[in-house]
N, C-alpha and C positions, 0 to 999 in steps of 0.2 A: 504494500500500500504506500502510495506516494505521500510524503509529508508536505503539507501546504498550509497556508494561514487558516483555511477553513477547517482543516482536520483538528488543529489545536483548539479552535473555538468550539467545534462540535463535541470534542472530548470533554472540555470544561463544562459545557452545557449538560451533557449526559451525567457527569459526576455530580453536578449540582442537583439535578433531578433525582438521582438515586439517594443523595443525602436528605433531600426534602422528604422523600418517601419514608426513609428510616426515622427522621424526626417526627413525622406524622404518627408513626406507630409508637414511638417513645412517648409522645404527648398523650395518646390514648391510654397507654399503660399507666402513665402518671395520674391521669384522672381516675382510673380504676383503683389505683393504690390509695389515693386520697380518700375515696369513698370507703374503702375497706378500713383505713386507719380511723376514720371518724366513727365507724361502727364499733370498732374495738374500743375507742375512747368511751362511747356510750355504755358499752358492756362493763368497762372498768368503773365507770361512774356509779353504776348500780351497786357494785361491790363496795365502793367507798361510802355510798349513802348508808348502807346497812351498818358498816363498821363505825361510821361517824355517829349514827343514832345510838348504837350500843355504848360507845365511849361517852357520849354526852349524857345519856341516861345514867350510866355508872357514876359519872362525876356528880350529878345531882343527888343520886342516892347516897354517895359518900358525904355530901354536904349535910343531908338529912341525918345521917348516922352521927356526924360530929355535933350537930345541933341537939340531937336526942341525947347524946352522951353528956352534953354540958348542961342540960336542964334537969331539975329534980325528977325522980322517977314518977311516972304517971302524970306529970305536969302537962305534957302535950302528947297527942297521938298523931304520929306522922304517917300512919298507914293509909289514910285517905289521900294525903298529898302524894305518897308514893304511887298509889293506884292512878291518880290523875296524871302524873308524869308519865307513867307507863302507857296509859291510854293515849295520851297526846303524842308521844313518840311513835307508838304503833300506828295510829291513823295517819300521822304525817309521813312516816316512812312508806306506808302502803300507797299513799297518794303519789309520792315521788317515784316509787318503783313502778307503779302503773303507768305514769307518764313516760318514764324512761323506757319501759317495755314497748309502749306504743311508738315511741321514736325509733327504737331499735327495729321493730317490725317494718316501719315505714322505710328505714334505711336499707333493710334487707331487700325489700321490694324494689327500691330505687337502684340498688346495686345490681340486681338481676336485670332490670330494664336497661340500665346504662351499659352493662356488659353485652347485652343483646344488640343494642344500638352500636356500640363500639365495634363489635364483630362485623356487623353489616356494613358499617362505614369503612372499616379496614378493607373489607372485600371490594367495595366500590373503588376505594383509593388504589388498591393494588391493580384492579382491572384497568382503571384509567391510566395509571402510570405505565403499566405494561403495554397498553395500546399506544401511548405516546412514545415510549421508548422504542417500540417496533417501528413506528413511523419515523422516528428520529434516526434510527439505524439505516432505514431506507434512504433518507435524505443524505446521510453521511456516505453511503455507497454511491449514490448518484453524483454527489459533489466530487468524490474521489475519481469516479469514472470521467467526469467532465475535465477535472484537473489533469488526469492522465492523458486524455485526448488532446488537450491544449498543449501539454508538454511534448507529446509525440509529434504534433503538427509543427511545433516550433523547431524541433530537431530536424524535421524533414525540410523545413523551409530554408532554402539556401540564400543567404544574404548577399553573397558575392555575385550572384547571377544577374 
């Protein structure tokens, strides 16, 4: 194949197209990864919500224990307060967990839909790039053939005649 200015330009163009195709796939994978990471964050938040509730409830119970120990015996009954704290934390935690579960389910559905879209889009991108690269290769062959013909014709042309 003859080297000519067009060959270098067409090679650079093809390389840029191939890099663009790769970057498109990388971008789609990054989107999927971010959706998965957010889902994992929500799942971890559910665990932390339960741990935080237990820790906070334990701290409040320890405060009641300290108050109870510092007051005369039978001077105050903290059992109603303990039950109120337990009920409050239980209902609050249940509400938070229900909300987080709904978010998690929505994210799972969104992840599946996004993955399906990404797969379809990647297929269209690949088909488009492949068709364009095929046409590009044909142009490159044609340009090379024309350049070869011009070169052959110039070598046959006798300037001295």
